[in-house]
Backbone bond lengths (Angstrom), bond angles and torsions (degrees), N, CA, C in turn:
res aa  C-N    CA-C-N  psi(-1)  N-CA   C-N-CA  omega(-1)  CA-C   N-CA-C  phi
1 X - - - 1.450 - - 1.492 107.55 -
2 X 1.345 119.79 131.97 1.442 123.85 -179.45 1.563 107.76 -118.51
3 X 1.343 115.98 135.41 1.455 116.42 173.81 1.537 110.28 -70.89
4 X 1.268 116.79 147.90 1.469 119.44 178.49 1.487 112.51 -174.20
5 X 1.334 116.79 176.88 1.449 123.50 -178.25 1.519 108.86 -138.61
6 X 1.320 114.29 150.12 1.476 122.13 174.12 1.500 109.77 -112.98
7 X 1.312 118.31 134.35 1.455 125.57 -174.24 1.555 106.38 -119.03
8 X 1.303 118.19 138.40 1.433 122.98 172.85 1.512 109.23 -99.89
9 X 1.350 114.45 126.00 1.485 120.47 -178.86 1.449 107.07 -122.35
10 X 1.327 116.50 114.74 1.483 124.16 -179.95 1.515 108.58 -100.51
11 X 1.329 115.06 104.38 1.478 121.49 177.83 1.568 107.99 -82.01
12 X 1.298 119.83 127.20 1.451 122.80 -174.75 1.526 115.18 -55.57
13 X 1.309 119.35 -30.06 1.428 124.15 -176.65 1.571 114.16 -84.40
14 X 1.308 116.14 -2.74 1.449 122.06 -175.88 1.521 112.41 -118.51
15 X 1.311 115.84 142.78 1.470 119.23 177.11 1.523 112.53 -77.64
16 X 1.297 116.49 -16.70 1.472 120.77 -176.17 1.502 111.01 -118.91
17 X 1.285 117.72 142.14 1.459 122.96 177.37 1.549 111.08 -77.50
18 X 1.310 112.52 158.10 1.475 119.17 169.51 1.510 109.41 -100.95
19 X 1.275 117.54 138.98 1.487 122.62 179.01 1.543 104.60 -111.95
20 X 1.317 114.29 119.18 1.442 120.40 -177.38 1.531 109.24 -112.79
21 X 1.326 115.26 116.65 1.471 120.75 -179.95 1.493 108.35 -108.03
22 X 1.351 116.07 126.50 1.469 121.02 177.62 1.524 104.81 -119.32
23 X 1.311 116.49 118.72 1.456 123.03 172.77 1.480 111.49 -101.46
24 X 1.307 115.78 145.91 1.442 122.64 -175.11 1.557 111.04 -118.53
25 X 1.310 112.59 162.53 1.460 119.16 172.39 1.535 106.86 -122.74
26 X 1.299 119.57 146.30 1.400 122.97 175.35 1.505 109.79 -95.53
27 X 1.363 116.06 119.73 1.453 119.11 -175.04 1.559 106.85 -135.11
28 X 1.288 118.36 127.46 1.474 123.51 -176.49 1.538 110.52 53.57
29 X 1.283 117.33 40.29 1.441 124.17 177.53 1.518 115.32 72.48
30 X 1.331 117.15 12.34 1.447 122.70 -176.73 1.509 109.94 -128.62
31 X 1.337 117.33 136.49 1.462 122.38 175.85 1.484 110.50 -77.58
32 X 1.294 116.59 139.29 1.470 123.39 171.81 1.476 110.86 -142.79
33 X 1.366 117.36 150.88 1.457 119.51 -177.20 1.543 110.81 -65.25
34 X 1.340 116.32 140.68 1.467 122.34 -175.54 1.515 112.19 -121.59
35 X 1.338 116.33 -38.46 1.468 118.34 178.72 1.531 108.06 -158.23
36 X 1.341 112.65 160.26 1.466 120.21 -178.86 1.526 109.84 -138.52
37 X 1.348 114.41 143.91 1.491 121.18 177.52 1.551 105.88 -129.78
38 X 1.298 116.11 138.94 1.477 119.96 172.96 1.516 106.80 -126.69
39 X 1.365 114.14 127.82 1.459 117.43 -178.37 1.521 107.71 -135.18
40 X 1.348 115.05 150.44 1.432 121.36 177.54 1.566 108.92 -159.50
41 X 1.303 117.05 159.11 1.464 122.81 173.32 1.514 109.73 -72.39
42 X 1.338 117.34 -23.72 1.449 122.38 -175.25 1.522 107.97 -75.22
43 X 1.324 118.39 104.74 1.416 123.72 -177.50 1.554 113.21 -72.96
44 X 1.324 115.24 -12.11 1.473 120.45 177.43 1.527 111.50 -59.00
45 X 1.337 115.93 -33.49 1.453 122.41 -176.13 1.503 113.88 -93.99
46 X 1.330 118.27 -1.81 1.480 121.60 -168.61 1.502 112.98 -56.79
47 X 1.298 118.70 -52.28 1.516 121.06 -173.77 1.516 111.46 -61.97
48 X 1.353 115.33 -48.80 1.477 114.46 -175.52 1.499 112.46 -74.52
49 X 1.341 120.25 -26.53 1.445 120.08 177.58 1.517 110.14 -72.30
50 X 1.303 118.46 -36.59 1.472 120.29 175.15 1.521 110.49 -64.44
51 X 1.284 116.83 -45.20 1.435 120.39 177.31 1.553 113.28 -59.73
52 X 1.304 112.10 -46.93 1.475 120.77 179.48 1.566 111.30 -60.05
53 X 1.298 116.30 -44.65 1.463 118.80 -178.01 1.485 112.47 -68.68
54 X 1.307 116.08 -36.17 1.483 119.54 178.72 1.511 111.69 -66.13
55 X 1.377 115.05 -42.39 1.458 119.93 -179.63 1.505 110.53 -66.30
56 X 1.374 117.49 -49.31 1.438 120.79 -179.26 1.567 110.35 -61.95
57 X 1.290 116.72 -45.23 1.461 117.96 178.34 1.546 111.70 -60.30
58 X 1.289 118.01 -37.78 1.468 120.15 177.01 1.491 110.79 -62.72
59 X 1.325 119.06 -41.65 1.459 124.17 177.80 1.572 108.55 -64.09
60 X 1.309 116.47 -48.02 1.470 121.97 179.81 1.536 111.10 -55.66
61 X 1.317 117.05 -43.63 1.479 122.92 -174.53 1.529 110.05 -68.53
62 X 1.307 118.24 -28.58 1.442 121.68 179.75 1.530 110.16 -67.93
63 X 1.325 117.95 -26.11 1.479 122.25 176.71 1.502 112.72 82.99
64 X 1.305 113.84 -165.03 1.430 120.32 -175.30 1.536 113.37 74.35
65 X 1.310 118.18 -158.62 1.438 122.05 178.56 1.535 110.68 -80.29
66 X 1.318 114.06 101.68 1.477 117.63 -177.45 1.549 111.21 -101.70
67 X 1.325 116.91 13.59 1.473 121.33 -176.90 1.535 111.56 -63.82
68 X 1.302 116.35 -23.45 1.486 119.33 179.16 1.536 113.96 -57.11
69 X 1.384 113.41 -26.13 1.472 119.09 -179.95 1.559 107.97 -59.86
70 X 1.326 115.97 -44.03 1.434 119.36 178.58 1.527 113.09 -61.75
71 X 1.319 114.42 -47.28 1.485 118.85 178.41 1.534 112.98 -59.06
72 X 1.312 117.23 -41.34 1.402 120.86 -179.99 1.550 113.99 -66.21
73 X 1.371 115.04 -43.05 1.454 120.49 176.32 1.514 113.10 -63.95
74 X 1.371 114.35 -42.98 1.486 117.84 -177.48 1.527 112.09 -70.36
75 X 1.320 117.14 -13.34 1.496 119.76 -177.13 1.552 111.01 -93.10
76 X 1.372 117.48 0.45 1.470 122.14 -179.98 1.546 108.11 -80.88
77 X 1.343 114.04 122.72 1.485 120.28 177.24 1.511 107.59 -111.15
78 X 1.331 115.80 131.69 1.451 120.83 177.12 1.523 108.38 -83.33
79 X 1.344 118.42 127.49 1.494 117.62 -179.18 1.504 114.14 -66.75
80 X 1.384 116.63 -17.17 1.426 119.66 175.59 1.549 113.32 -83.07
81 X 1.324 114.97 -6.28 1.459 120.07 -178.03 1.507 110.77 105.30
82 X 1.313 113.81 158.09 1.451 121.21 179.44 1.491 111.22 -98.78
83 X 1.334 115.35 -144.77 1.496 120.65 -179.45 1.509 110.15 -153.96
84 X 1.302 114.38 153.67 1.452 121.12 172.66 1.513 108.70 -88.30
85 X 1.335 115.98 125.87 1.430 121.71 178.97 1.546 110.13 -138.10
86 X 1.276 117.43 128.16 1.479 120.59 176.84 1.516 112.91 58.73
87 X 1.322 118.45 31.46 1.487 120.53 177.51 1.488 114.25 86.39
88 X 1.356 119.46 1.31 1.450 118.86 178.05 1.518 109.12 -135.38
89 X 1.326 117.26 155.35 1.428 125.94 -176.35 1.530 110.35 -85.01
90 X 1.325 117.86 126.69 1.459 123.94 175.66 1.526 105.25 -109.08
91 X 1.367 115.85 119.54 1.490 118.66 -175.20 1.509 113.02 -71.41
92 X 1.333 120.86 -11.06 1.457 122.75 179.58 1.552 108.95 -168.97
93 X 1.315 115.29 166.48 1.457 119.89 175.13 1.521 109.10 -66.32
94 X 1.335 119.77 -34.90 1.429 122.86 177.65 1.540 110.42 -65.83
95 X 1.315 116.52 -39.20 1.480 118.50 176.54 1.541 111.19 -64.63
96 X 1.288 116.97 -37.66 1.478 122.29 177.30 1.550 109.25 -62.15
97 X 1.332 115.03 -42.86 1.481 119.24 177.60 1.519 109.74 -63.10
98 X 1.328 116.18 -40.05 1.489 121.49 -179.71 1.511 109.07 -62.18
99 X 1.321 118.15 -39.07 1.478 120.88 177.98 1.535 112.49 -66.53
100 X 1.317 115.98 -37.24 1.458 118.59 176.75 1.505 110.99 -64.34
101 X 1.319 116.79 -42.48 1.512 121.86 178.12 1.519 107.40 -64.15
102 X 1.328 119.14 -46.32 1.447 122.33 177.69 1.502 113.35 -54.85
103 X 1.297 115.51 -46.82 1.505 121.61 -178.27 1.535 108.53 -63.09
104 X 1.342 116.09 -40.42 1.441 119.01 178.47 1.548 111.17 -63.60
105 X 1.339 115.11 -42.50 1.511 117.71 178.40 1.508 111.04 -64.52
106 X 1.321 119.18 -35.03 1.452 122.26 176.07 1.499 109.57 -65.21
107 X 1.358 116.37 -48.75 1.465 121.61 -177.23 1.493 114.51 -58.31
108 X 1.380 116.59 -35.19 1.462 120.31 -179.52 1.523 113.44 -87.61
109 X 1.341 115.84 -1.80 1.454 119.95 -179.79 1.545 114.36 83.31
110 X 1.310 118.40 11.52 1.484 122.93 177.90 1.503 110.49 -74.26
111 X 1.381 116.50 -39.12 1.443 123.25 177.32 1.531 111.38 -116.62
112 X 1.315 118.17 148.62 1.495 118.18 171.86 1.496 109.00 -71.96
113 X 1.281 117.22 156.75 1.492 121.72 177.00 1.486 108.34 -75.55
114 X 1.356 116.32 104.98 1.472 121.71 -176.76 1.502 113.49 -63.12
115 X 1.336 117.24 -30.97 1.474 119.09 177.91 1.475 110.93 -65.08
116 X 1.310 119.28 -42.59 1.448 120.87 176.44 1.519 112.16 -62.62
117 X 1.322 116.78 -41.25 1.470 120.77 177.20 1.517 109.20 -64.85
118 X 1.338 118.22 -45.09 1.479 121.90 179.08 1.500 110.44 -61.19
119 X 1.360 116.30 -42.36 1.420 119.13 -179.18 1.517 112.19 -63.67
120 X 1.319 117.49 -39.86 1.468 121.76 177.04 1.540 110.91 -63.56
121 X 1.349 115.65 -40.55 1.443 119.69 178.34 1.542 110.66 -62.80
122 X 1.306 116.89 -39.99 1.440 123.44 179.77 1.567 111.61 -64.87
123 X 1.332 114.19 -41.75 1.438 118.28 179.09 1.523 110.57 -67.43
124 X 1.341 117.91 -39.22 1.443 121.23 177.62 1.547 111.16 -64.37
125 X 1.359 116.15 -39.26 1.442 117.55 178.57 1.503 111.62 -67.18
126 X 1.323 116.64 -33.81 1.506 119.39 178.13 1.524 108.29 -71.01
127 X 1.298 120.66 -38.42 1.470 122.56 177.46 1.556 109.88 -58.33
128 X 1.345 114.33 -40.38 1.469 119.95 -176.92 1.534 111.34 -74.87
129 X 1.371 115.95 -22.73 1.461 119.98 -176.37 1.536 109.89 -102.86
130 X 1.300 119.51 34.18 1.461 123.01 178.52 1.514 109.98 -52.86
131 X 1.263 118.49 129.74 1.468 122.98 -179.98 1.519 111.55 90.70
132 X 1.286 120.09 -10.04 1.450 123.20 178.48 1.514 109.37 -80.26
133 X 1.322 116.27 170.09 1.472 120.47 178.44 1.487 109.04 -63.85
134 X 1.356 118.35 150.63 1.434 121.26 178.80 1.560 109.61 -62.67
135 X 1.355 118.07 151.76 1.475 119.60 -178.55 1.513 112.18 -63.89
136 X 1.347 112.40 147.34 1.486 120.68 177.80 1.533 109.80 -102.74
137 X 1.293 116.45 170.78 1.443 123.04 -177.72 1.523 109.70 -79.18
138 X 1.316 115.79 135.88 1.487 123.20 179.71 1.539 109.77 -77.22
139 X 1.334 115.72 134.75 1.472 119.08 177.88 1.501 112.03 -70.48
140 X 1.322 118.48 -26.46 1.472 118.95 -177.02 1.522 112.34 -87.99
141 X 1.416 117.90 -49.76 1.481 116.68 -173.24 1.514 111.11 -105.76
142 X 1.336 119.91 -10.75 1.438 120.93 177.25 1.517 116.07 83.98
143 X 1.308 117.33 -3.23 1.522 120.45 -179.35 1.539 108.44 -75.97
144 X 1.302 116.26 149.87 1.444 121.51 174.52 1.561 107.28 -85.82
145 X 1.345 114.43 75.77 1.453 119.44 -172.04 1.508 112.17 -143.14
146 X 1.341 118.11 19.11 1.469 120.46 179.82 1.545 109.91 -85.68
147 X 1.269 119.05 122.58 1.433 123.90 176.50 1.542 109.64 -124.10
148 X 1.358 115.80 159.40 1.449 121.79 178.70 1.513 107.88 -92.86
149 X 1.335 116.32 123.14 1.458 122.39 175.77 1.467 110.25 -137.53
150 X 1.359 115.76 124.12 1.489 120.94 179.50 1.519 113.24 50.61
151 X 1.285 117.98 39.68 1.449 122.86 175.57 1.496 114.51 82.63
152 X 1.334 118.16 5.08 1.486 123.10 -178.11 1.491 109.30 -117.99
153 X 1.337 117.97 148.18 1.473 124.33 167.44 1.500 106.55 -84.48
154 X 1.368 119.64 120.14 1.402 122.85 -179.91 1.556 109.13 -127.67
155 X 1.357 115.55 129.20 1.437 120.07 174.88 1.484 109.47 -83.38
156 X 1.332 115.00 119.68 1.455 118.83 179.63 1.538 113.98 -76.17
157 X 1.336 117.60 -8.04 1.444 122.61 179.80 1.547 112.13 -87.38
158 X 1.334 114.11 -46.43 1.505 117.19 -176.18 1.505 114.00 -117.88
159 X 1.356 116.50 -8.94 1.470 119.25 178.38 1.547 115.53 88.86
160 X 1.337 115.34 -2.30 1.481 117.55 179.37 1.512 109.22 -62.13
161 X 1.360 116.68 137.54 1.470 118.32 178.04 1.532 111.00 -135.02
162 X 1.286 111.69 152.47 1.469 119.08 176.82 1.519 105.47 -144.12
163 X 1.327 112.66 119.84 1.479 117.63 179.78 1.530 110.71 -84.86
164 X 1.324 115.09 141.40 1.479 120.50 -178.36 1.521 110.37 -78.13
């Protein structure tokens, strides 16, 4: 028996939800992802979801730092465009799956909560920029964390920069 959770992901362009199940194994007193299953009534996605789950599960079973799986999935952009979900833009269905896996890893303590870390970095940058203009909204992540540093606009939440 493995502990795990199932997440429902409703992609706006599909009539059917995806159900993502991530099972964990407890190793050295710590939970880590061990396998993943993705299921849906939509048979259009069947072949690639089976392939994806087999590959991700194989990586999870090897152990070590498997957080790169999240980064790789979240970096996939659909050339047809993504979708707005829960107040944020998802560049592809695969990126949305990556975010579900990331949130699972955060919830089980396998990954640190990046938003809390990013928020602390933003607060520290604001402390250092006392007297500077208030932060502006980032074009990439949407956080109000853009500050001016050395002539460049830099988002302290996600690291996106644009030089003036």
